C-alpha positions in Angstrom: 42.4 16.2 -25.3 45.2 15.4 -23.1 45.8 16.4 -19.4 47.7 20.2 -20.4 44.4 20.7 -22.6 42.0 20.0 -20.3 43.4 22.3 -18.1 43.9 25.4 -20.2 40.2 24.3 -20.8 39.1 25.0 -17.5 41.8 27.8 -16.9 39.3 29.5 -19.7 36.1 29.1 -18.3 37.2 29.9 -14.7 38.5 33.0 -16.3 35.3 33.9 -18.0 33.8 33.5 -14.9 35.7 35.7 -13.2 35.9 38.7 -15.4 32.4 38.6 -14.9 32.5 39.5 -11.7 35.3 41.5 -11.9 33.2 43.3 -14.2 30.6 44.1 -11.6 33.0 44.5 -8.7 34.7 47.3 -10.7 31.8 49.4 -11.2 30.3 48.8 -7.7 34.1 49.8 -6.3 33.7 53.1 -8.8 30.7 54.1 -6.8 32.1 53.1 -3.3 36.0 53.6 -3.5 36.3 53.0 0.1 35.2 49.8 0.3 37.8 47.1 1.6 35.9 44.1 0.6 35.3 44.9 -3.1 39.2 45.6 -3.4 40.3 42.1 -1.9 37.7 40.5 -4.0 39.3 42.6 -7.0 43.1 42.1 -6.3 42.1 38.4 -5.6 40.6 37.7 -8.7 43.7 39.2 -11.0 45.9 37.4 -9.1 44.5 34.7 -9.7 44.4 35.3 -13.6 48.0 36.2 -13.5 49.2 33.2 -11.6 47.6 30.5 -13.3 48.5 32.7 -16.7 52.2 32.2 -15.6 51.8 28.5 -14.7 50.8 27.8 -18.1 53.4 30.1 -19.6 50.8 32.7 -21.1 53.4 35.7 -20.6 51.5 38.5 -22.4 48.2 37.6 -20.2 51.1 37.5 -16.8 52.3 40.5 -17.3 49.3 42.8 -18.6 47.7 40.9 -14.9 51.0 41.5 -13.2 51.3 45.8 -13.9 47.2 45.5 -13.0 47.6 43.3 -9.8 50.7 46.0 -8.9 47.7 49.1 -9.0 45.3 47.1 -7.2 47.5 46.3 -4.4 48.3 50.4 -4.3 44.7 50.8 -3.9 44.3 48.4 -1.4 47.1 49.4 0.8 45.6 52.9 0.8 48.9 54.8 -1.1 46.8 56.0 -3.8 43.0 56.7 -4.8 40.6 55.1 -7.3 40.0 57.7 -9.6 37.6 57.8 -12.7 40.8 57.2 -15.2 42.2 54.4 -12.9 39.3 52.6 -12.9 38.4 53.3 -16.7 42.0 51.8 -17.2 41.2 48.9 -15.0 38.4 48.0 -17.2 40.4 48.5 -20.2 42.7 45.7 -18.6 39.8 43.2 -18.3 38.6 44.2 -22.1 42.4 43.3 -23.1 42.1 40.3 -20.8 39.5 39.2 -22.8 40.6 39.1 -25.4 43.7 37.3 -25.0 41.5 34.6 -23.4 39.6 34.3 -27.0 42.5 34.2 -28.7 43.8 31.5 -26.6 40.3 29.8 -26.8 40.9 29.9 -30.6 44.2 29.5 -31.8 45.9 28.1 -28.6 48.1 31.4 -27.9 47.8 34.4 -27.0 47.9 36.1 -30.8 49.5 39.2 -32.3 48.1 41.9 -29.5 50.2 44.7 -28.5 49.0 45.6 -24.8 52.2 47.7 -24.4 50.0 51.3 -24.6 48.1 50.0 -22.0 50.4 48.3 -19.3 52.4 52.2 -20.2 49.3 53.9 -18.9 48.7 51.3 -16.0 52.1 51.8 -14.6 52.0 55.6 -15.3 48.4 55.7 -13.0 50.6 53.3 -10.6 53.4 56.4 -10.4 51.1 58.7 -9.4 51.5 57.6 -6.0 54.0 57.0 -3.6 57.6 56.6 -5.6 58.9 53.0 -6.2 61.4 52.0 -4.1 64.5 50.6 -6.1 64.9 47.5 -4.1 66.4 43.7 -4.9 63.2 41.2 -6.3 61.4 39.8 -3.8 61.7 36.2 -2.5 58.9 35.0 -4.4 59.9 36.1 -7.6 63.6 34.3 -7.5 64.0 30.7 -9.2 64.1 28.0 -6.8 67.9 27.8 -7.5 69.0 30.7 -7.2 71.6 31.4 -4.4 71.0 33.3 -1.2 67.2 32.6 -1.2 66.8 33.5 2.7 68.4 36.7 2.1 66.2 37.7 -0.4 63.0 36.5 1.8 64.5 38.6 5.1 65.3 41.6 2.7 61.0 41.3 1.8 59.9 40.4 5.3 61.6 43.5 6.6 60.4 46.2 3.7 56.4 46.2 5.1 55.4 43.8 8.1 52.1 45.8 8.2 51.5 44.9 4.5 52.9 41.7 4.4 50.1 41.0 7.8 47.3 41.9 5.7 48.4 40.2 2.5 48.3 37.1 5.1 44.7 37.8 6.1 43.5 37.9 2.8 45.2 34.6 1.8 48.0 35.1 0.3 52.0 35.7 1.4 54.2 36.0 -2.0 56.3 38.8 -1.1 55.5 40.7 -4.0 51.7 41.6 -2.4 53.9 42.4 0.9 56.1 44.7 -0.7 54.3 47.0 -3.6 57.2 48.9 -3.3 59.2 46.7 -5.5 57.4 47.9 -9.4 60.2 48.9 -11.1 62.5 45.7 -10.2 59.5 43.1 -10.7 58.8 45.2 -14.4 62.9 44.4 -15.5 61.9 40.9 -14.0 59.2 40.7 -16.9 62.5 40.5 -19.3 63.7 37.1 -17.9 64.4 34.2 -19.4 60.7 31.4 -20.5 62.4 28.7 -18.1 62.5 31.6 -15.4 59.1 32.5 -15.7 57.9 28.9 -15.6 59.8 28.3 -12.6 58.2 31.2 -11.0 54.8 30.9 -11.7 54.9 27.1 -11.3 56.2 28.0 -7.5 53.6 31.1 -7.0 50.4 29.0 -8.5 51.6 26.2 -6.3 51.4 28.3 -3.3 48.2 30.2 -4.7 46.2 26.3 -5.6 47.1 24.2 -2.1 46.5 27.5 -0.5 49.4 27.1 1.7 48.9 24.2 3.5 51.1 23.3 6.2 54.4 21.8 5.9 54.8 18.1 5.8 57.5 18.1 9.0 55.2 19.5 11.6 51.5 18.5 10.3 50.9 16.8 13.2 50.0 19.5 15.7 47.0 21.2 15.5 48.8 24.5 15.8 51.1 22.8 12.2 47.6 23.1 10.1 46.6 26.6 10.9 49.4 27.0 8.6 47.1 25.5 5.5 44.0 27.8 6.9 45.8 30.6 7.9 48.0 31.0 4.3 50.8 32.1 6.8 54.4 31.2 6.2 56.8 32.0 3.4 58.5 30.9 0.4 61.7 29.3 2.3 59.6 27.3 4.3 58.0 25.6 1.8 61.5 24.7 0.2 62.3 23.2 3.9 59.2 21.1 3.9 60.0 19.8 0.7 63.4 18.8 2.2 61.9 16.5 5.5 62.1 13.0 5.3 59.2 12.3 8.4 56.2 11.4 7.2 53.0 13.1 8.9 49.8 12.7 9.8 47.4 14.4 6.9 46.6 17.3 7.1 43.2 19.2 7.4 42.9 21.1 4.6 40.6 23.9 4.5 37.5 24.0 2.0 38.7 26.6 -1.0 36.5 30.2 0.2 36.6 29.1 3.5 37.5 31.7 6.3 41.4 32.4 7.6 41.9 30.5 10.9 42.2 34.0 12.8 39.2 35.1 11.6 37.5 31.6 13.3 39.3 32.0 16.5 38.4 35.4 17.2 34.4 34.5 15.4 34.6 31.8 18.1 36.0 34.2 20.7 38.7 31.6 21.4 41.3 34.2 20.8 41.2 38.0 20.7 41.4 40.5 17.8 44.8 41.9 19.5 46.5 38.8 19.7 45.8 37.3 16.0 47.0 40.6 14.9 50.2 40.6 16.7 50.8 36.7 15.8 50.1 37.9 11.8 52.8 40.8 12.3 55.3 37.9 14.0 54.7 36.6 10.4 55.0 39.1 8.7 58.4 39.6 10.6 60.0 36.4 9.5 58.5 34.1 11.7 57.7 31.2 9.8 55.7 29.3 12.6 51.8 28.6 11.8 49.4 31.0 13.1 48.3 28.7 15.7 51.3 27.8 16.6 52.5 31.5 17.5 48.7 31.6 19.5 49.6 29.0 21.7 53.0 30.1 22.5 51.8 33.3 23.5 48.9 31.6 25.8 45.8 33.3 23.8 44.5 30.2 22.8 44.7 26.9 24.0 45.6 23.8 21.8 42.0 21.8 21.8 40.8 26.0 20.2 42.4 25.7 17.8 41.3 22.1 16.4 38.4 23.0 16.9 38.8 25.9 14.2 40.7 23.6 11.9 37.5 21.2 12.5 35.0 24.2 11.5 36.9 25.4 9.0 37.9 22.4 6.8 34.0 21.9 7.1 33.2 25.0 5.5 31.2 24.2 2.5 31.6 26.9 -0.8 29.4 27.6 -3.3 32.4 25.9 -5.5 31.5 22.5 -3.7 27.9 22.4 -4.2 28.1 23.4 -7.5 29.4 21.0 -10.6 30.2 22.3 -14.1 28.1 20.4 -17.1 28.9 20.7 -20.6 26.2 22.3 -22.6 26.3 19.6 -24.9 25.9 17.1 -22.3 22.4 19.0 -21.5 21.2 19.6 -25.0 21.5 15.9 -25.3 19.8 15.1 -22.4 16.8 17.5 -23.4 16.5 16.2 -26.5 16.0 12.3 -24.6 13.6 13.7 -22.6 11.9 15.0 -25.4 11.6 12.1 -27.5 10.5 10.6 -23.8 7.6 12.8 -23.8 6.9 11.9 -27.3 6.6 7.9 -26.2 4.6 9.0 -23.1 1.7 10.7 -25.0 1.8 8.2 -27.5 1.5 5.0 -24.6 -1.5 7.6 -23.3 -3.5 8.3 -26.8 -3.5 4.7 -27.6 -5.1 3.7 -23.4 -7.4 6.5 -23.9 -9.1 4.8 -27.5 -8.8 2.0 -25.8 -12.9 1.1 -24.7 -12.1 -2.5 -23.0 -11.2 -3.5 -19.6 -7.5 -3.2 -20.1 -8.0 0.5 -19.4 -8.2 -0.4 -15.9 -5.3 -3.6 -15.8 -1.5 -3.1 -14.6 -1.0 -1.6 -17.7 -2.9 1.3 -17.4 -1.7 2.3 -14.0 1.9 1.7 -15.2 1.5 4.2 -18.3 -0.2 6.6 -15.2 3.2 6.0 -13.8 5.2 6.8 -16.7 3.6 9.9 -17.5 4.3 10.9 -13.8 7.3 10.2 -14.1 8.4 12.0 -17.3 6.4 15.0 -16.4 8.8 15.2 -13.5 12.0 14.6 -15.0 10.7 16.9 -17.8 10.6 20.0 -15.2 14.0 18.0 -13.4 15.8 18.7 -16.8 13.9 22.0 -17.5 15.2 23.6 -14.4 19.0 22.5 -15.7 18.6 24.6 -18.2 16.9 27.6 -16.9 19.3 30.6 -15.3 17.9 33.8 -14.4 17.9 36.6 -16.9 21.2 38.6 -14.5 23.5 36.4 -16.7 22.8 38.4 -18.9 22.0 41.7 -17.3 25.3 41.6 -15.2 26.9 43.4 -18.3 24.5 46.0 -18.6 26.3 48.6 -15.9 29.6 48.2 -17.9 27.4 49.0 -21.3 25.7 51.7 -20.0 29.1 53.2 -17.9 30.9 52.9 -21.0 28.1 54.7 -23.3 27.2 56.8 -21.3 30.4 58.7 -21.1 30.8 58.6 -24.6 27.1 60.2 -25.2 28.0 63.1 -23.1 24.9 61.3 -20.6 24.7 60.8 -17.0 22.4 57.6 -16.3 21.5 55.8 -13.3 20.9 52.2 -13.9 18.1 50.2 -12.1 17.5 46.2 -12.4 14.2 44.7 -11.1 13.8 40.9 -11.2 17.2 39.7 -11.4 16.2 36.6 -10.1 13.0 36.0 -13.1 14.7 33.0 -14.8 14.6 31.7 -18.6 16.2 28.8 -20.9 19.5 28.9 -21.7 18.6 28.9 -25.3 16.4 32.2 -25.0 19.0 34.4 -23.2 21.6 33.7 -25.8 19.1 34.4 -28.8 17.8 38.2 -26.4 21.3 39.3 -25.5 21.8 41.3 -28.7 18.1 42.5 -29.0 18.4 43.5 -24.8 22.1 44.9 -25.4 20.6 47.2 -28.3 17.8 48.7 -26.7 19.1 49.4 -23.9 22.1 51.6 -26.0 19.2 53.1 -27.5 17.8 54.7 -24.4 20.8 56.2 -23.1 22.1 57.9 -26.8 18.2 58.6 -28.1 16.3 58.7 -25.0 18.3 60.0 -21.8 18.9 63.6 -22.9 22.4 65.6 -22.0 22.6 67.2 -18.3 22.1 70.8 -19.6 18.8 69.9 -21.9 17.4 67.7 -18.6 18.1 71.1 -16.8 16.6 73.3 -18.4 13.3 71.1 -18.6 13.3 70.5 -14.8 14.4 67.1 -14.8 17.2 65.4 -12.4 20.2 66.0 -14.5 21.1 62.1 -14.0 18.8 60.2 -16.3 17.4 56.9 -15.0 17.2 53.3 -16.9 15.3 50.6 -15.2 15.1 47.2 -16.6 12.6 44.7 -15.5 11.7 41.1 -15.7 8.5 39.3 -14.3 6.2 36.0 -15.4 3.1 36.3 -16.1 0.6 34.0 -17.8 3.6 31.7 -18.5 6.0 34.3 -20.5 8.8 36.5 -19.1 8.4 40.0 -19.7 11.5 42.3 -20.0 10.9 46.0 -19.8 13.5 48.7 -20.5 12.0 51.9 -18.7 13.9 55.4 -19.0 12.9 58.8 -18.3 14.0 60.2 -21.7 12.6 62.8 -24.4 9.9 60.3 -25.6 9.2 59.4 -28.7 7.5 61.7 -30.9 5.1 60.7 -33.3 5.0 63.1 -35.4 8.8 63.3 -35.9 7.7 59.6 -36.7 5.6 60.4 -39.5 7.8 62.8 -40.8 10.9 60.7 -40.9 9.2 58.0 -42.2 7.7 60.1 -45.3 10.8 61.5 -46.1 12.5 57.9 -46.6 9.7 56.8 -48.3 9.2 54.3 -46.3 5.3 54.8 -46.4 2.9 57.0 -48.3 0.9 59.7 -47.6 -2.5 57.8 -47.8 -1.1 54.8 -45.7 -0.1 57.9 -43.1 -3.9 58.9 -43.0 -5.3 55.9 -41.9 -2.8 55.3 -39.0 -3.3 55.1 -35.8 -1.2 56.5 -33.2 0.3 53.5 -31.7 1.1 52.1 -35.2 3.0 54.9 -36.2 5.4 54.6 -33.5 5.7 50.7 -34.5 7.5 52.2 -37.6 10.7 52.7 -35.7 11.2 48.9 -36.1 11.0 49.5 -40.3 14.3 48.3 -41.8 15.9 51.4 -42.7 14.3 53.3 -39.4 16.2 56.5 -37.5 15.1 59.7 -36.3 19.5 60.4 -35.8 20.2 63.7 -38.2 24.2 62.0 -38.4 25.6 58.4 -38.4 27.4 57.4 -34.9 29.5 54.7 -34.1 26.7 54.5 -31.7 23.6 54.9 -33.6 21.9 56.1 -36.5 22.2 53.9 -39.2 18.1 52.3 -38.9 19.3 48.9 -38.5 18.9 47.9 -34.8 15.2 48.2 -34.1 14.4 46.1 -36.9 16.9 43.4 -36.2 15.5 43.6 -32.7 11.7 42.6 -33.9 13.4 39.8 -36.0 15.2 38.4 -33.2 12.4 38.6 -30.7 10.0 37.1 -33.1 12.0 34.3 -33.9 11.8 32.9 -30.9 7.9 32.9 -30.7 8.5 36.6 -28.9 6.5 39.7 -29.6 8.1 44.1 -29.1 5.9 46.4 -28.1 6.5 50.4 -27.4 5.1 52.9 -25.7 5.7 56.2 -25.2 4.8 60.1 -23.7 6.8 63.2 -24.8 9.1 64.7 -22.3 8.4 61.6 -19.8 10.1 58.9 -21.4 9.5 55.6 -23.4 8.9 51.4 -22.5 10.1 48.5 -24.7 8.2 45.5 -23.6 9.9 42.1 -24.7 7.1 39.3 -24.6 9.1 36.1 -24.5 8.6 32.3 -23.9 10.0 30.9 -20.9 11.3 27.8 -22.8 11.8 26.5 -27.1 12.1 23.1 -26.6 8.8 21.9 -25.1 5.6 24.2 -25.2 1.9 23.7 -24.4 -0.3 23.9 -27.5 -4.2 23.8 -28.9 -4.5 21.4 -31.9 -6.9 21.9 -34.2 -8.8 20.7 -37.0 -9.5 22.6 -40.8 -9.9 20.3 -43.7 -9.8 17.2 -41.8 -6.2 18.2 -41.0 -4.7 19.0 -38.1 -2.2 21.5 -37.0 -0.9 22.8 -33.7 -1.3 26.9 -32.5 1.1 27.5 -29.1 -0.7 28.3 -26.5 0.7 31.6 -25.8 -0.6 33.0 -28.4 -4.4 31.8 -27.8 -6.6 34.1 -25.6 -9.9 32.6 -25.8 -12.5 30.1 -27.9 -15.6 30.8 -29.7 -18.1 28.6 -31.1 -19.9 29.0 -34.3 -23.3 27.5 -34.2 -25.9 26.8 -37.3 -27.7 30.3 -37.5 -25.1 32.2 -35.3 -21.9 30.6 -36.9 -24.1 32.5 -40.9 -24.8 35.8 -38.6 -22.2 36.6 -36.5 -20.0 36.7 -39.2 -19.9 40.6 -41.0 -18.0 42.3 -43.9 -16.3 45.9 -43.5 -14.5 46.4 -46.5 -14.8 43.6 -47.7 -12.7 42.2 -45.2 -14.6 39.4 -42.6 -15.2 40.0 -39.1 -16.7 39.0 -36.1 -18.4 41.4 -33.4 -16.9 40.1 -29.9 -18.5 41.8 -26.7 -18.7 45.2 -29.2 -15.4 44.7 -30.6 -14.9 44.2 -34.1 -12.8 41.0 -34.7 -10.6 40.9 -37.6 -10.9 37.1 -39.1 -8.3 35.1 -40.6 -9.8 31.7 -42.7 -6.8 29.5 -42.3 -8.4 26.9 -45.1 -8.2 29.6 -47.5 -4.1 30.7 -46.0 -3.3 27.4 -46.0 -4.6 26.4 -50.0 -7.3 23.8 -48.6 -10.7 22.9 -49.6 -13.4 25.2 -47.5 -16.1 24.3 -45.9 -19.4 24.2 -48.6 -16.6 23.8 -51.2 -16.0 20.5 -53.0 -12.3 18.6 -53.4 -11.1 17.1 -56.1 -13.2 13.7 -55.6 -16.5 16.4 -55.3 -17.3 15.6 -51.9 -19.0 19.2 -50.0 -17.6 20.1 -46.8 -20.6 20.5 -44.5 -20.3 24.6 -43.7 -24.0 24.1 -41.7 -22.5 22.3 -39.0 -20.9 25.9 -37.8 -16.5 26.0 -36.6 -14.6 27.2 -33.5 -12.9 30.8 -33.9 -9.2 30.7 -32.2 -8.8 34.2 -30.6 -4.9 34.8 -31.0 -2.8 37.9 -30.5 0.0 39.0 -32.6 2.0 42.1 -32.2 0.2 43.3 -29.5 -3.4 42.9 -32.0 -6.1 40.7 -31.5 -7.6 38.2 -34.6 -9.6 35.3 -35.1 -8.6 32.1 -36.4 -11.2 30.4 -38.1 -11.5 26.6 -37.7 -13.5 23.7 -38.5 -12.5 21.6 -34.8 -10.4 22.2 -31.7 -9.0 19.1 -31.0 -7.3 19.1 -27.5 -4.2 20.9 -25.4 -1.4 19.1 -24.3 2.0 19.3 -24.5 4.3 19.4 -27.9 8.2 18.7 -28.4 9.0 21.3 -31.1 11.0 19.9 -34.0 12.7 22.1 -36.5 11.0 21.8 -40.5 12.8 19.7 -43.2 14.7 21.4 -45.9 11.8 21.4 -47.7 9.2 23.5 -45.8 11.7 26.0 -43.6 11.1 28.5 -46.6 7.7 28.5 -45.7 7.5 31.3 -43.0 3.4 30.3 -41.8 4.9 27.2 -40.1 7.2 27.6 -36.7 8.2 24.2 -36.8 6.4 20.2 -35.9 5.5 17.6 -34.0 4.7 14.2 -33.1 1.1 13.4 -31.4 0.3 10.6 -29.2 -1.5 8.6 -32.2 2.3 8.9 -34.0 1.4 11.9 -36.4 3.4 14.9 -37.5 1.4 17.9 -36.9 2.4 21.6 -38.0 3.0 24.6 -35.6 1.5 27.6 -37.1 2.9 31.2 -36.5 0.5 33.4 -35.2 2.2 36.7 -36.2 3.1 35.0 -39.9 -0.6 34.5 -40.7 -1.6 37.5 -39.2 0.9 39.7 -41.6 0.2 37.8 -44.5 -3.8 37.8 -44.4 -3.3 42.0 -43.8 -4.8 41.7 -40.7 -2.0 43.7 -39.0 -2.1 46.1 -41.7 -6.0 46.9 -41.8 -5.9 47.5 -38.1 -6.4 51.0 -38.8 -9.3 50.7 -40.5 -11.2 48.1 -38.6 -10.9 50.7 -35.8 -12.4 53.3 -38.1 -15.0 50.9 -38.3 -15.1 49.5 -35.4 -15.5 53.3 -33.8 -18.1 54.7 -36.3 -20.1 51.3 -35.5 -19.5 52.4 -31.7 -21.8 55.2 -32.7 -24.5 53.0 -33.7 -24.1 51.1 -30.7 -27.0 52.1 -27.6 -25.3 52.7 -24.5 -27.5 49.8 -21.7 -31.0 51.0 -21.5 -33.6 50.5 -18.8 -36.9 50.1 -21.0 -40.1 50.6 -19.2 -44.1 51.0 -20.7 -45.1 54.6 -20.0 -48.5 53.9 -20.8 -50.8 51.7 -23.1 -48.0 50.7 -26.1 -45.9 53.9 -25.4 -42.4 53.2 -24.1 -39.7 54.6 -23.4 -35.7 54.3 -22.2 -33.3 55.3 -19.4 -30.0 55.2 -19.3 -28.8 52.9 -17.5 -26.5 55.0 -15.7 -29.7 57.2 -14.2 -31.0 54.1 -12.4 -30.2 54.0 -8.7 -33.0 50.8 -7.7 -36.3 49.7 -9.0 -39.1 49.9 -6.8 -42.6 49.1 -6.5 -44.7 50.8 -3.4 -48.0 50.7 -2.4 -50.4 53.1 -4.7 -52.0 53.8 -1.0 -48.3 54.8 0.1 -48.3 57.8 -2.1 -49.1 61.4 -0.8 -49.6 64.8 -1.9 -47.4 68.0 -0.9 -48.5 71.5 -2.9 -50.2 69.7 -5.5 -46.9 66.8 -6.2 -47.0 63.4 -5.7 -44.1 62.5 -2.8 -43.5 59.3 -0.8 -41.9 58.6 2.2 -38.7 56.5 0.9 -36.1 55.4 3.5 -36.0 58.4 6.1 -36.6 61.3 2.9 -39.4 62.8 1.1 -39.2 61.3 -2.0 -41.0 63.6 -5.3 -42.7 61.4 -7.9 -43.0 62.4 -11.4 -45.9 60.5 -14.1 -43.8 59.6 -17.1 -47.1 59.2 -18.9 -48.2 63.0 -17.8 -44.7 64.3 -18.7 -44.7 63.2 -21.7 -48.6 63.4 -23.0 -48.8 59.5 -23.2 -51.8 59.1 -25.6 -53.3 56.0 -23.0 -53.9 55.8 -19.8 -51.9 54.2 -17.3 -53.4 50.5 -15.2 -54.9 50.6 -12.1 -53.5 48.6 -9.6 -52.7 48.2 -5.9 -48.9 48.5 -6.8 -47.0 51.4 -8.1 -43.8 50.7 -10.7 -41.3 53.1 -9.5 -37.6 54.1 -11.1 -35.7 55.4 -8.8 -32.7 58.0 -9.5 -30.5 59.3 -6.5 -27.7 62.0 -6.2 -26.2 62.6 -2.8 -29.3 62.1 -0.5 -31.9 63.0 -2.8 -33.8 60.9 -4.9 -36.7 61.3 -7.4 -39.0 58.2 -8.7 -40.4 58.0 -12.3 -43.6 56.3 -12.3 -44.3 54.2 -14.8 -46.8 51.4 -15.6 -44.4 48.6 -16.3 -40.6 47.8 -16.4 -39.8 45.5 -19.3 -35.9 45.0 -20.2 -32.3 46.4 -20.6 -30.9 46.6 -23.9 -27.7 47.3 -24.9 -27.7 46.5 -29.1 -27.3 47.4 -32.1 -29.3 50.5 -33.3 -31.5 49.8 -36.3 -32.9 53.1 -36.6 -32.7 56.3 -35.0 -33.9 59.9 -34.9 -33.0 63.1 -33.1 -36.4 65.1 -32.0 -36.4 68.7 -30.0 -39.6 67.2 -27.7 -40.2 68.6 -24.4 -38.5 65.7 -21.7 -36.6 63.7 -24.7 -34.0 63.5 -27.0 -34.5 61.1 -29.8 -36.5 57.6 -30.2 -34.5 54.6 -31.6 -36.0 51.4 -33.0 -35.7 48.3 -30.4 -36.8 44.9 -30.9 -38.9 46.2 -34.1 -40.7 49.0 -31.6 -40.1 52.2 -31.4 -39.3 53.7 -28.4 -38.3 57.3 -26.8 -35.3 58.5 -25.0 -35.9 60.1 -22.2 -34.2 63.4 -21.2 -33.6 62.3 -17.3 -32.5 65.8 -16.6 -35.8 68.0 -18.1 -37.9 64.7 -15.5 -35.9 65.2 -12.9 -36.2 69.2 -12.8 -39.6 68.4 -13.5 -40.3 66.6 -10.2 -38.4 68.6 -8.1 -36.8 71.8 -9.7 -34.1 72.8 -6.8 -32.8 69.1 -7.1 -29.4 69.4 -8.7 -29.0 72.7 -7.3 -29.2 71.3 -3.2 -27.6 68.4 -4.1 -24.8 69.9 -5.9 -24.7 71.8 -2.2 -24.5 68.9 -0.7 -21.9 67.4 -2.6 -19.6 70.6 -1.3 -20.6 70.5 2.1 -19.3 66.6 2.5 -16.0 67.0 -0.2 -15.2 70.2 2.7 -16.4 67.4 5.7 -13.8 65.0 4.2 -10.9 68.0 3.5 
């Protein structure tokens, strides 16, 4: 690559960065048209692109940005106001510039694109302001060899002194900026010869890039150095500098992005703002001296103050100075090398762990430990070089939302939370298109037109919110709108109409599964196809792309309130933590982000814990049915208890493990033989022989040098029909829940007779002396915590056949509501049970609601309300009154 190619490449990189910022600034300017800071920023960006494109002889690009610059100059000077048409045209200019840059990058030329219509539109919008004056072309637009340059400069300087002073403050001094009335003449100059273009652009670019540095003839004085910092002076001063023969001392060159010298002096209190303004106006009237010299001559500042200001200005460190561009290929290569280093570290650590002799405590072991530490730190730092904030993708969304809202006739306000959330560069690249589609989908499908929102009692302006945050080692992205929401019934009807599912399948589907049908290929609820949506290919691509990088997509919605799409994606794709497992004498790796928990199966528990529902194996984990997938069956390996090719039978009695995984927001258990270890692994792509097997997400090399395949949890779940059978399992789980007894307290009433009291009705368990029981009106009571608590003997209430055992102590089950309590007298408190019911019968008997079998014993289910009323007929009435009084007191 020669020097010119390098300059063009650098120009393309900088221009793309500038255009991204320009998009954001224009959108912000549209919301705040009076912001001079934003106008100055936009103007500088366009001016930089225009100047460099002229220097590099990209004349189409120069001409286009030149017209846009003229429009921005009028906006900056307050001659015209920014309206919707001007903002839209400027944004179109940005898109056109992007197209030209893309053509330059691809072919080295600007291509055949015709932007004459856009240029005419920008010019027409320019004419809406003050009429352009017919005047000679400004001095900055003339070639250096032309006659009478001083006269032209004088005409220019006298045309608009105030505008020239403002231009000097912005760090740009060419006469085109100071005299925006020369539009027609400048437009005519666009037809000049190529040589004239090159000469003008080169001179202008030199002015801009050098920041109007001090001319060498007078650079020996501090005031002369102020010229470079302030951006003052004119083209004629540059011409004079080239003729000077007296050598000068090096001038203090201001850093890029440094504030003007006048601003530094005013901030430091060395000069007044009025004095600086007067000095700038003199520069605009033709005084070519540096700003510092003018201020010193006026007695407004001392030479020492100017020197200090120059030192402060030259020491300014901009963002550009503190960063450096690194080629992406170099970063990728560095990441691959770090991956190899991690593998070598794992191998060394594994070999040392296997060693049982004293060498484990030797210097080799300490060196290995140090290597492991340094490798981890290096890995972390290199990973940081690849991390980028999600805002690098989000920054384009305001423009997407604005344009689409206008196209669809919506009013949308975009809110973004978590811009600083960082992701690996490769992950960011992968989510750009899915994220853009979800945003477009929310504007087009989700948020209603203003008249519909108004009729529904909503604000006419819809809200679209993007949210990003880290959680559990992953990044979560949410796209939330306050639109109409997603109607599951409408989705089901469309799916049936398009033949995507059958009526029988629909009958077994849950509401959530119906909602997820929007991700099916070809599904769309739009009645007509538009240039925005309706073809039914977008959401399917979103799901495929996100799952392709190891992520997942979920959707939730409420009719009339809006929808939320949640993307869960890994931080990086290069080095990930993983769980290594064993199955049929083979080892595999499972990404740790997919693992929820581990369950060990031993002996009898291994055989009895697994059940069959509709022929599918499930495991009851904390009263929830967990569908199971046997890894050996899915991969065609020799299962436990079966003979392999050599006739060796695997030992099934030793049990195994269930690795609880989650895929597509659903849980399932992967049955394996062993759980080996957790470690960081370097993900390697599969060879061509294995790429067609979707159950494998990649491969890695372990510390002992063995190659291990990485399993894809989502593919395993789909391949085993776990996701398809979720509705049936949910129904079975619901049916089983009817057979699961809520936690109860089992008590012995009298003899062998037992009763069960719902645990939620038990406040306390007490044991009181028999002597403390008293009688009031034929009822037993006891003094309990400052109150008189009535008692009821369950043996008497239930007509127990045996008799209560005597003793000095009495066991009570206390039920309290508000400030009132009731005590149930029992013979003995046995246990708390919350297990599946083997047999249950409903009976209509006094104080009983039925009976169940718990632990091979028949247990009666107590009707607690009847038992309470038997002890205190007014219990609920008085307690309710007390609750009401308490609530009124709080109110």
